[in-house]
LUMTI-461228 format. One record per residue (C-alpha): residue in three letters; x, y, z. Coordinates in steps of 0.001 Angstrom, whole numbers, padded with zeros to 6 digits, always signed. Layout:
! LUMTI-461228
AlaXYZ/...
! end
This chain:
! LUMTI-461228
Unk+048563+032286-021657/Unk+048376+034309-024655/Unk+051557+035592-026324/Unk+052659+037805-028760/Unk+055513+035549-030057/Unk+056257+031874-030130/Unk+059639+031685-028576/Unk+058966+034426-026017/Unk+055469+033205-024878/Unk+056836+029371-024948/Unk+060022+030772-022661/Unk+057519+033225-020687/Unk+055286+029933-019503/Unk+057893+027777-018645/Unk+059509+030590-016454/Unk+056330+031679-014805/Unk+055353+027593-013782/Unk+059187+027498-012283/Unk+058531+030924-010886/Unk+060644+033305-012552/Unk+057626+035352-014156/Unk+060088+037790-017060/Unk+057689+039400-019291/Unk+058469+038894-023245/Unk+059452+041959-023821/Unk+061972+041467-021283/Unk+062957+038258-022474/Unk+063267+039278-025781/Unk+065092+042384-024825/Unk+067752+040308-022712/Unk+068653+037578-025772/Unk+069617+040356-027623/Unk+066213+038913-030233/Unk+066077+041787-032394/Unk+067846+041500-035980/Unk+067283+041826-039798/Unk+067865+039726-042597/Unk+067066+039640-046057/Unk+067241+036158-047139/Unk+066945+035510-051373/Unk+065053+031912-050970/Unk+064293+030525-054367/Unk+060326+030087-053204/Unk+059925+033932-052160/Unk+062157+036778-050721/Unk+062200+036517-046842/Unk+062761+038936-044516/Unk+063573+038528-040991/Unk+063525+040684-037865/Unk+064950+038478-034895/Unk+068406+036434-035038/Unk+068547+032943-035510/Unk+066189+030522-034012/Unk+068096+028768-030847/Unk+071419+031341-030506/Unk+068858+033329-028768/Unk+067575+030511-026486/Unk+070689+030325-025941/Unk+071900+033737-024882/Unk+068695+034091-022167/Unk+070072+030862-020472/Unk+073916+032381-020753/Unk+072933+035220-019082/Unk+070275+034112-016275/Unk+072271+031040-015544/Unk+070135+028357-016575/Unk+071228+025489-017556/Unk+068794+024911-020846/Unk+070139+021587-023275/Unk+069122+021178-026491/Unk+068085+017548-027454/Unk+067547+017166-030834/Unk+067673+013177-032041/Unk+067018+011126-035607/Unk+064646+008353-033855/Unk+061541+010128-032774/Unk+060485+007121-030490/Unk+063314+008751-028726/Unk+061838+012142-028208/Unk+058341+011080-027884/Unk+059395+008838-024385/Unk+061889+011309-023246/Unk+058292+013740-023843/Unk+056114+011332-021717/Unk+058646+010917-019211/Unk+059238+014719-018436/Unk+055557+015541-018170/Unk+054808+012449-016116/Unk+057822+014076-013290/Unk+055967+017232-013767/Unk+058706+019579-016432/Unk+056463+021171-019343/Unk+058568+020536-022254/Unk+059420+023524-025238/Unk+059703+021151-028207/Unk+059507+022973-031710/Unk+057317+021853-034539/Unk+056508+022544-037791/Unk+053535+025201-038502/Unk+052304+022800-041357/Unk+051309+020062-039499/Unk+049246+021695-036505/Unk+046433+021536-038003/Unk+044726+024520-035800/Unk+046736+026675-037719/Unk+045256+025735-040388/Unk+048340+026611-043270/Unk+048491+025657-046440/Unk+050426+022355-047843/Unk+053635+024824-048381/Unk+053501+027099-045606/Unk+056578+025216-043523/Unk+058246+026928-040874/Unk+059956+024315-038606/Unk+061376+026735-036259/Unk+058369+027609-034183/Unk+057787+026557-030240/Unk+054962+025009-028105/Unk+055070+023822-024504/Unk+053759+020367-024281/Unk+052438+019958-020943/Unk+050352+016721-020592/Unk+049150+013580-022231/Unk+046873+010928-022809/Unk+047630+007327-023667/Unk+044523+006030-023995/Unk+043141+009022-026882/Unk+047091+009304-028462/Unk+046856+012977-027367/Unk+049287+015509-026325/Unk+048415+018281-024735/Unk+050101+021480-026311/Unk+050199+025130-025413/Unk+050542+028122-027909/Unk+050124+031610-027926/Unk+046653+031806-028519/Unk+044615+031869-025752/Unk+040514+032394-024917/Unk+041577+036017-024603/Unk+043943+035917-027066/Unk+042881+035510-030151/Unk+045550+034687-033292/Unk+044559+034961-036527/Unk+044701+031941-038666/Unk+043895+031530-043248/Unk+040400+030157-042131/Unk+039788+032494-039044/Unk+041290+033569-035946/Unk+042377+030332-033120/Unk+041646+030920-029045/Unk+041854+027979-027401/Unk+043666+027710-023798/Unk+045005+024211-024998/Unk+045017+021896-027907/Unk+045315+018450-027839/Unk+047366+016755-030681/Unk+046814+013166-032170/Unk+050393+011447-031172/Unk+051209+010991-035027/Unk+050134+014181-035850/Unk+052573+015804-033877/Unk+055075+013689-034874/Unk+054658+014894-038176/Unk+055207+018371-036867/Unk+058313+017156-034614/Unk+060198+015484-037347/Unk+059961+017714-040489/Unk+062415+018072-042504/Unk+060940+020612-044204/Unk+062865+024402-044673/Unk+063531+027372-043296/Unk+064606+025433-039661/Unk+063542+021445-039765/Unk+062555+021247-036049/Unk+064219+017665-036355/Unk+062707+016450-032980/Unk+064416+019212-031141/Unk+063121+019997-027345/Unk+064765+021720-024100/Unk+064983+020472-020637/Unk+065120+023273-017745/Unk+067240+023471-014707/Unk+066634+026773-013242/Unk+068116+026285-010016/Unk+071085+028526-010644/Unk+069131+031014-011848/Unk+070012+034581-011285/Unk+067447+037602-011630/Unk+067883+040327-014247/Unk+070302+043220-013595/Unk+071486+046233-015098/Unk+074267+044975-016248/Unk+072642+042307-018218/Unk+070219+044357-019613/Unk+073049+046974-020429/Unk+075182+043823-021910/Unk+072116+042283-023663/Unk+071731+046079-025141/Unk+075593+046565-026640/Unk+075176+043131-028485/Unk+071780+043706-030119/Unk+073310+047634-030818/Unk+076741+045980-032077/Unk+075479+043030-034235/Unk+073055+046071-036148/Unk+075160+048382-036525/Unk+078414+046212-037891/Unk+077377+043070-039425/Unk+078920+040271-040550/Unk+077530+040846-043854/Unk+075904+043320-046141/Unk+072227+041376-046015/Unk+072094+042168-042529/Unk+071576+043977-040244/Unk+070647+047969-040757/Unk+072828+047479-043729/Unk+070101+044833-044901/Unk+067266+047175-044151/Unk+069025+049178-047168/Unk+069830+045903-049319/Unk+065857+045204-049186/Unk+065099+048918-049879/Unk+066405+048623-053208/Unk+066282+044555-054108/Unk+062243+045386-052717/Unk+062201+047037-056359/Unk+063914+044160-058242/Unk+060247+042374-057672/Unk+059065+044207-060570/Unk+060849+041169-062954/Unk+058964+038354-060355/Unk+055722+036800-062284/Unk+052855+037444-061099/Unk+052096+033929-058421/Unk+056073+034497-057106/Unk+055481+038259-056648/Unk+052075+037790-054788/Unk+053969+035064-052434/Unk+056770+037271-051877/Unk+054389+039602-050524/Unk+052075+036957-048207/Unk+055651+035759-047018/Unk+056789+038943-045516/Unk+053735+040175-044666/Unk+053369+037465-041738/Unk+056910+038224-041447/Unk+056474+041909-040294/Unk+053065+041802-039045/Unk+051358+040933-035691/Unk+049485+038458-037533/Unk+052912+036437-037868/Unk+053786+035740-034324/Unk+056156+039194-034474/Unk+054336+040896-031595/Unk+053796+043584-034203/Unk+056391+045341-036349/Unk+058866+042784-037188/Unk+060048+042884-033477/Unk+060431+046647-032998/Unk+057547+046986-030795/Unk+058640+044393-028586/Unk+061711+046152-028463/Unk+060871+049140-027939/Unk+059205+048013-024649/Unk+062013+046452-023188/Unk+063823+049352-023160/Unk+060861+051499-021796/Unk+060037+048151-019254/Unk+064275+048159-018450/Unk+064271+052011-018340/Unk+061376+051970-015402/Unk+062427+048701-013562/Unk+066394+049443-013312/Unk+066531+053187-013538/Unk+067692+053567-016908/Unk+065995+057196-017534/Unk+067697+057202-020540/Unk+066292+054639-022548/Unk+062758+055737-022926/Unk+063283+057966-025725/Unk+065211+054984-027899/Unk+062028+052339-026347/Unk+059496+055120-027990/Unk+061256+055528-031275/Unk+061721+052130-031792/Unk+057881+051403-031053/Unk+057562+054004-033614/Unk+059678+052576-036120/Unk+057167+049248-035284/Unk+054654+051288-036517/Unk+056169+052108-039319/Unk+056833+048773-040572/Unk+053063+047787-040088/Unk+052944+050247-042826/Unk+055287+047945-044933/Unk+053614+044962-044246/Unk+050001+046843-044598/Unk+051941+047534-048572/Unk+052951+043663-048373/Unk+049710+042690-047995/Unk+047953+044691-050360/Unk+050399+043515-053016/Unk+050158+039870-052239/Unk+046706+040965-053057/Unk+046714+042588-056527/Unk+050109+041700-057633/Unk+050303+045307-058447/Unk+054006+045895-059042/Unk+053609+049549-058500/Unk+053971+048914-054722/Unk+057311+048135-054678/Unk+058300+052133-054631/Unk+056160+053075-051760/Unk+058219+050013-049343/Unk+061301+050858-051322/Unk+060958+054267-049633/Unk+059866+053724-046316/Unk+062549+050731-045285/Unk+065290+053481-046766/Unk+063373+055728-043621/Unk+063798+053476-041749/Unk+066965+052398-042526/Unk+068270+055954-041429/Unk+066082+055327-038474/Unk+066882+052828-036920/Unk+070934+053475-037576/Unk+070133+056641-035699/Unk+068068+054703-032785/Unk+070877+051989-032711/Unk+073982+054388-031977/Unk+072453+056703-029816/Unk+071584+053629-027976/Unk+074768+051755-028629/Unk+076644+055323-026660/Unk+074008+054820-023525/Unk+074998+050831-023176/Unk+078323+051862-022948/
! end
């Protein structure tokens, strides 16, 4: 199956395999996935639109009463044999990997990201390969630097997957992590679960623990982006490229730094659980997603031209989004109560 975002796509496939079909958008919403963080990394400042890797998965497990055991080991051989053991038992393995070592993405050597998730569902000892399901599919192309990929599955050499799973590169080194599932006590999504998840998202966005997070973080981004004018040409282009992918659907956000996905979660919840008041905030988040895509387009231009004059437009639109999201979340918080 194709998917919009790596972890929701992976979870979607595993949930369906065990007989619990839940849309990516619903998974994103009930995991209180929506967030914002401005991160000042040495190589380039970076923004993020969702909560931390692993924290998101744990919230879904807790709310749906699923046993999700997050495993990790410093010994790849142990992870390798456990993966094969689970697959032999008919249990797909959701594993984390550094995208740079997944050859089908064709990423530059410096483009490490270890928070990426895939589903391992088969192996072939005679050819030393794992069968890997990523978010691309024959009818769902995913862009890469050398053109789109659209495979129903990928065959990855054992040695290559070892590099991807054992990577120590930041951000989010995968450290041989994988998840084991037990759906025997899984409970269905309910109105109560949805409202609880929405209330948590509103609280974390409107009252973040630090000014670089939540709506305060969007405001901070609107100001900090003007300071990028001090960067040399290489760094400003890298900042443009890095943050383009953190916002755009091309980077696996579902579009508009996850705002489109969250808006569609609200619309789905409103329809399925007779929560009609969620439909207006849902539509407004989808519109916010479109404006974030405008920010992404400017960042892409920045990555190609390096023109500092672009920063002012990014700043102004980010500030507009800060005000818009504050209003939407304030309304949504009252509805959730």
